[in-house]
C-alpha positions in Angstrom: -14.7 14.7 -6.7 -13.5 15.2 -3.1 -12.9 13.2 0.0 -14.3 15.0 3.0 -13.4 12.5 5.7 -12.2 9.1 6.6 -13.3 7.0 9.6 -11.8 3.9 11.2 -12.5 1.3 13.9 -9.7 -1.1 14.9 -10.1 -3.4 17.9 -7.2 -4.1 20.2 -4.2 -5.7 18.5 -2.9 -9.2 19.4 0.8 -9.6 18.9 2.0 -12.4 16.5 4.1 -13.8 19.4 0.9 -14.7 21.1 -0.3 -16.7 18.1 3.1 -18.5 17.9 2.9 -19.3 21.7 -0.6 -20.7 21.3 0.4 -22.9 18.3 -1.7 -21.0 15.8 1.3 -20.0 13.7 4.9 -21.4 13.4 7.9 -19.2 14.2 9.3 -19.6 10.7 6.0 -18.5 9.2 5.8 -15.6 11.5 9.3 -14.4 10.5 8.4 -14.8 6.9 5.3 -12.7 7.1 7.0 -9.9 9.0 3.6 -8.8 10.5 3.8 -7.8 14.2 0.1 -8.1 15.2 -3.5 -8.1 14.1 -6.6 -6.5 15.6 -9.1 -9.1 16.8 -12.7 -8.0 17.4 -14.0 -11.0 19.4 -17.8 -11.0 19.3 -18.1 -7.4 18.1 -20.1 -7.7 14.8 -18.6 -6.4 11.6 -21.6 -4.1 10.9 -21.2 -2.5 14.4 -17.5 -1.7 13.5 -18.7 -0.2 10.2 -21.2 1.9 12.1 -18.6 3.3 14.4 -16.2 4.1 11.5 -19.1 5.7 9.5 -20.2 7.8 12.5 -16.6 9.0 12.9 -16.3 10.0 9.3 -19.5 11.9 9.3 -18.7 13.6 12.6 -15.3 14.6 11.2 -16.8 16.1 8.0 -19.8 17.6 9.7 -21.9 15.6 7.2 -25.7 15.5 7.6 -26.5 11.8 7.2 -29.9 12.6 5.8 -28.2 14.4 2.9 -26.4 11.3 1.7 -27.7 10.0 -1.7 -25.7 6.7 -1.7 -24.5 4.3 0.9 -22.2 1.4 -0.1 -21.1 -1.4 2.3 -18.1 -3.4 1.3 -17.4 -6.9 2.8 -15.2 -9.9 2.1 -16.6 -12.3 4.8 -20.1 -13.1 6.2 -21.7 -10.2 8.0 -24.7 -11.6 10.0 -27.9 -13.6 9.8 -29.1 -15.3 6.7 -31.1 -13.2 4.3 -30.0 -10.0 6.0 -28.2 -7.0 4.5 -25.7 -5.0 6.6 -26.0 -1.8 4.6 -29.5 -1.1 5.9 -28.2 -1.5 9.5 -25.7 1.4 8.8 -28.4 3.4 7.1 -30.9 3.0 9.9 -28.5 3.7 12.7 -26.7 6.7 11.1 -30.0 8.3 10.1 -29.1 8.2 6.4 -32.7 8.6 5.4 -33.8 6.8 2.2 -30.5 7.0 0.3 -29.8 4.2 -2.2 -28.0 1.5 -0.2 -26.2 -1.6 -1.5 -23.5 -4.1 -0.6 -20.4 -4.6 -2.7 -18.7 -7.9 -2.5 -15.5 -8.0 -4.6 -12.9 -9.4 -2.3 -10.3 -7.2 -0.8 -10.4 -4.6 -3.6 -14.2 -4.0 -3.2 -13.6 -0.5 -1.8 -12.1 0.6 -5.2 -15.2 -0.7 -7.0 -17.4 1.1 -4.5 -15.4 4.4 -5.1 -16.0 4.0 -8.9 -19.7 3.5 -8.4 -20.0 6.3 -5.9 -18.1 8.7 -8.2 -20.3 7.9 -11.1 -23.4 8.3 -8.9 -22.3 11.7 -7.7 -21.6 12.9 -11.3 -25.0 11.5 -12.5 -27.2 14.2 -11.0 -26.7 17.6 -9.4 -28.9 16.6 -6.4 -26.4 13.8 -5.6 -23.9 15.6 -3.3 -22.4 13.0 -0.9 -21.8 9.3 -0.7 -20.7 7.1 2.2 -18.6 4.0 1.6 -17.9 1.7 4.5 -16.1 -1.6 4.8 -15.9 -4.1 7.7 -15.0 -7.7 8.5 -14.8 -9.9 11.6 -12.9 -13.1 10.7 -13.7 -14.9 14.0 -15.3 -18.1 12.6 -14.7 -21.8 12.8 -14.7 -21.7 8.9 -11.8 -19.2 8.8 -8.3 -19.3 10.4 -6.9 -15.8 10.4 -3.4 -17.3 10.9 -3.4 -20.0 8.3 -6.3 -19.7 5.8 -4.1 -17.6 3.4 -0.5 -18.4 2.3 0.3 -14.7 2.0 -1.3 -12.8 4.9 -2.6 -12.7 8.4 -6.1 -11.4 8.7 -7.2 -8.6 11.1 -10.7 -7.4 12.0 -11.7 -3.8 11.6 -13.6 -1.2 9.6 -13.1 2.0 7.6 -15.4 4.6 6.1 -14.8 7.1 3.3 -17.0 10.2 2.5 -17.0 11.2 -1.2 -18.6 14.6 -2.0 -19.0 17.0 -4.9 -18.3 19.8 -2.4 -14.8 20.6 -1.3 -12.9 18.2 1.0 -9.4 17.7 2.3 -8.4 15.7 -0.7 -9.3 15.5 -4.4 -9.9 12.2 -6.3 -7.8 12.7 -9.4 -8.3 9.4 -11.1 -9.5 5.8 -10.6 -9.2 2.8 -12.8 -9.6 -1.0 -12.5 -9.0 -4.0 -14.7 -10.3 -7.6 -14.5 -8.4 -10.7 -15.7 -11.2 -13.3 -15.8 -8.9 -16.0 -17.0 -7.8 -16.3 -13.3 -11.4 -16.7 -12.0 -10.7 -20.3 -10.9 -7.6 -19.4 -8.9 -9.5 -18.9 -5.6 -11.8 -21.9 -5.9 -9.5 -24.7 -7.2 -11.5 -27.9 -7.8 -14.3 -26.9 -5.4 -17.8 -27.3 -7.0 -20.0 -24.2 -7.4 -22.9 -26.0 -5.7 -23.7 -26.6 -3.0 -22.1 -23.4 -1.5 -19.1 -24.2 0.6 -20.5 -22.4 3.6 -23.5 -24.7 3.7 -21.1 -27.7 4.0 -19.1 -26.1 6.8 -16.0 -26.2 4.7 -13.0 -24.2 6.1 -11.3 -21.6 3.9 -8.0 -22.9 2.5 -6.7 -20.5 -0.2 -3.3 -22.2 -0.5 -4.9 -25.6 -1.4 -7.2 -23.9 -3.9 -4.3 -22.2 -5.6 -2.3 -25.5 -5.7 -5.3 -27.3 -7.2 -5.6 -24.6 -9.9 -2.0 -24.7 -10.8 -2.0 -28.5 -11.1 -5.3 -28.9 -13.0 -4.7 -26.0 -15.5 -1.0 -26.3 -16.0 -0.6 -22.6 -15.4 3.0 -21.5 -14.9 3.3 -19.5 -11.6 5.8 -17.3 -13.4 3.3 -16.5 -16.1 0.7 -15.5 -13.5 3.2 -13.2 -11.7 4.3 -11.6 -15.0 0.8 -11.0 -16.2 -0.3 -9.5 -12.8 2.8 -7.3 -12.7 2.3 -6.1 -16.3 -1.4 -5.3 -15.7 -0.7 -3.5 -12.5 1.8 -1.2 -14.2 -0.7 -0.6 -17.0 -3.4 0.4 -14.5 -1.0 2.6 -12.6 0.3 4.3 -15.7 -3.2 5.1 -16.9 -4.2 6.5 -13.6 -1.1 8.7 -13.4 -1.6 10.0 -16.9 -5.2 10.9 -16.2 -4.1 12.7 -13.0 -1.2 14.5 -14.8 1.2 12.9 -12.4 4.2 10.6 -12.6 5.7 8.2 -10.0 8.3 10.8 -8.9 5.5 13.0 -7.7 3.8 10.3 -5.6 4.5 10.8 -1.9 3.3 7.3 -0.8 1.7 4.2 -2.1 -1.0 2.4 0.0 -1.1 -1.3 -0.9 -2.6 -4.5 0.5 -1.2 -5.5 3.9 0.1 -8.8 2.8 3.4 -10.4 4.0 6.6 -8.4 3.5 7.7 -10.8 0.7 4.3 -10.5 -1.1 4.2 -6.7 -0.8 7.7 -6.4 -2.2 7.1 -8.9 -5.0 3.6 -7.5 -6.1 4.1 -3.8 -5.6 7.5 -2.5 -4.6 9.5 -4.3 -7.3 7.1 -3.7 -10.2 6.8 -0.1 -9.3 10.6 0.3 -8.8 10.1 1.7 -5.3 11.7 1.1 -2.0 9.5 -0.4 0.7 9.7 2.9 2.6 7.6 4.6 -0.1 4.8 2.1 0.5 2.7 1.8 3.7 4.2 -1.5 4.8 5.6 -0.2 8.1 2.1 0.7 9.2 0.4 -2.3 7.5 2.6 -4.8 9.2 1.1 -3.6 12.6 -2.5 -4.6 11.6 -2.2 -7.3 8.9 -4.7 -7.7 6.1 -8.0 -6.1 7.2 -10.2 -7.1 4.3 -11.1 -4.3 2.0 -10.1 -1.6 4.5 -6.3 -1.7 4.2 -5.8 1.3 1.9 -8.2 3.6 3.7 -6.8 2.6 7.1 -3.4 3.6 5.7 -4.7 6.9 4.4 -6.2 7.7 7.8 -2.9 6.8 9.5 -0.8 8.9 7.2 -3.1 11.9 7.8 -3.2 11.6 11.6 0.5 10.9 11.9 1.3 14.0 9.8 3.0 11.9 7.1 0.7 13.4 4.4 0.2 17.2 4.0 -1.0 19.8 1.5 0.4 19.1 -1.9 1.2 15.5 -1.3 -0.1 12.8 -3.7 -1.1 9.3 -2.6 -1.6 6.3 -4.8 -4.0 3.7 -3.5 -3.4 0.3 -5.1 -5.2 -3.0 -4.7 -5.8 -6.4 -6.1 -8.4 -9.1 -5.5 -10.0 -12.3 -6.7 -11.3 -12.2 -10.2 -8.5 -11.3 -10.8 -9.0 -7.6 -10.2 -6.4 -4.8 -10.1 -7.3 -1.2 -9.2 -5.5 2.1 -8.7 -6.7 5.5 -7.3 -4.7 8.8 -7.3 -5.6 11.2 -4.5 -4.1 14.7 -4.0 -4.1 16.2 -0.5 -5.3 19.7 -0.6 -4.8 20.4 3.1 -4.4 18.4 6.3 -7.8 18.2 7.9 -8.3 19.8 11.3 -9.5 16.5 12.8 -6.3 14.8 11.8 -4.3 17.4 13.6 -6.0 16.9 17.0 -6.2 13.2 17.1 -3.6 10.8 18.5 -1.6 8.5 16.2 -2.9 5.0 16.2 
């Protein structure tokens, strides 16, 4: 299973200093996050950003859109009108024919789930040769505060695309695994009722309050949560490395979620026993948490900047509500020509 191309679309970035000056974020919080800026799309729809990223990926790979057998659209936030599906917008405007198309909504690790589904689809039948995965979000909404809705991240707008193929590509997908810890399902909803849906009530997203409600009503020890998450992450990573015949010493870089510096260190660097320099934090801090796109955006950046070359191994690692933890090992076979001629973002 190969990756033939990536695609990205990132709007202009707004510095965190602007948010502080406007009163959207306190100076103390800004320093704690360590994030320097986030891309903000304004009124540019998320599906339009996904379309631009998808077109770039297919152009880079020389992929005939009509030859795609699967198109998966990953999202974490609302995408458009009621009773409307964004994947068909991408399918129509890329000319992807009548490929199977579906939306995957699994929080900020949805792209890993999409990759698992796409890999299984490609292996299922010889006529399935290429799958397109795209992810996009625009968080401009009165129901979402990109600066304060989460206690661990600042949210940026943007999109990515990934082409998986059974034919050769610049990278080989060596292994992918995911685990769900359903005992933490309530963590992201707190005491909120399941009905009516919060969006129909105009309720603003407040992940910190939901988490506090969960801790207080369940009596869960935060240390227990952290320990369980760290242990499970290591189990998923170890399994992925074993299947790929790799060990951590052979991993060039680790692409993780673009959370705050404190959170990235606590949830990834420390459990893995790695310095922050081995992770993609230095790039991630320039864009913040871009929904499900973080890891592919980092992969694209590492390729274009020349930080990944033939023989290098990349570990993509993510977590999300559920709770879900996923890991994917990718071996770089060669630096693609399109990466050599493009400017560093």
